[in-house]
C-alpha positions in Angstrom: 95.4 91.9 -38.4 95.8 88.7 -37.0 95.2 88.9 -32.8 98.3 87.8 -32.5 100.1 91.1 -34.6 97.6 93.0 -32.7 99.1 90.8 -29.4 102.8 92.5 -30.1 100.8 95.7 -30.8 100.3 96.4 -27.4 103.2 94.2 -26.4 105.1 97.2 -27.7 102.7 100.4 -27.2 102.9 99.5 -23.7 106.6 98.9 -23.5 106.8 102.8 -26.1 104.6 104.1 -23.5 106.5 102.9 -20.3 110.0 103.7 -21.3 110.2 105.9 -24.7 109.4 109.2 -23.4 110.5 108.7 -20.0 114.5 108.4 -21.7 113.4 110.9 -24.6 112.8 113.4 -21.8 116.0 112.6 -19.2 118.2 112.8 -22.2 116.9 116.5 -24.3 114.8 118.0 -21.8 111.6 117.8 -21.7 109.8 119.2 -24.2 106.1 117.8 -27.0 108.1 117.2 -29.9 111.9 115.5 -30.1 113.3 114.8 -33.5 113.6 111.9 -35.8 116.7 111.1 -34.7 117.0 111.8 -30.6 113.2 108.9 -31.7 115.1 106.0 -33.1 118.6 106.6 -30.8 116.1 106.6 -27.3 115.1 103.2 -29.1 118.0 101.9 -29.8 119.4 102.2 -26.4 115.8 101.7 -24.5 116.3 97.8 -26.2 112.7 98.9 -27.9 111.5 96.9 -31.2 112.2 98.9 -34.1 109.7 97.5 -35.9 107.5 99.8 -34.0 109.2 102.7 -34.3 105.9 104.2 -35.9 103.9 104.5 -32.5 107.8 106.4 -30.9 106.8 108.9 -34.8 103.1 108.9 -33.8 103.7 110.1 -29.9 106.6 112.4 -30.4 106.7 113.5 -33.6 104.3 116.8 -35.1 101.3 115.0 -37.5 102.3 116.9 -40.6 106.1 115.5 -40.7 104.7 112.3 -39.8 102.9 110.6 -43.1 107.1 111.0 -44.0 108.3 109.3 -41.3 106.0 106.6 -41.1 106.3 105.5 -45.0 109.6 104.2 -44.1 108.8 102.5 -41.3 108.3 98.5 -41.3 104.5 98.6 -40.7 102.2 101.5 -40.6 98.9 102.4 -38.3 97.5 105.8 -38.8 98.9 108.4 -36.9 96.4 109.2 -34.9 95.3 104.9 -33.4 99.2 104.9 -33.1 98.4 107.9 -30.8 95.6 106.7 -28.5 97.5 102.8 -28.7 100.6 104.5 -26.6 98.9 107.3 -24.6 95.7 103.9 -23.6 99.8 102.6 -21.3 101.6 105.8 -20.3 101.6 105.7 -16.5 99.2 108.1 -14.9 101.1 111.5 -13.5 103.2 110.9 -10.1 103.2 114.8 -9.7 99.6 115.6 -10.3 97.7 119.4 -9.4 96.3 118.0 -5.7 100.4 116.2 -5.0 101.5 120.1 -5.2 99.9 121.7 -2.2 100.2 125.2 -4.0 97.8 124.0 -6.7 95.4 122.2 -4.9 92.2 123.1 -3.6 92.0 121.9 -0.7 92.5 123.4 2.7 96.3 122.5 4.3 96.0 122.2 8.1 100.0 122.5 9.1 101.4 122.7 12.9 100.3 125.9 14.4 97.2 125.8 13.0 94.1 124.3 13.7 90.6 123.8 12.5 88.7 125.5 14.7 86.2 128.7 14.0 87.6 131.8 15.3 
């Protein structure tokens, strides 16, 4: 694989990571996996390069069905390699446990509370 192909693959992985997952969850609801038709429709709707559809299949399809899907894709990347590549470029989750007061281990002192011991 040449350096130009690797560059294009990384650029595609970055776009897939930032656009495909959010579009799928908005359009079809939050799920770990989506159907091949949903993935293809989301790629077309978001304007992602369909040549790299294998990245979408690896990211949002179970491993046992990946081989059949990837056999018809323009390029082939092993399942775990494609998942790892997309995962590297996923944006940080803005809604982490530390941002949720109920899930946080930190004590919050709001109005009417002071930090002085009794």
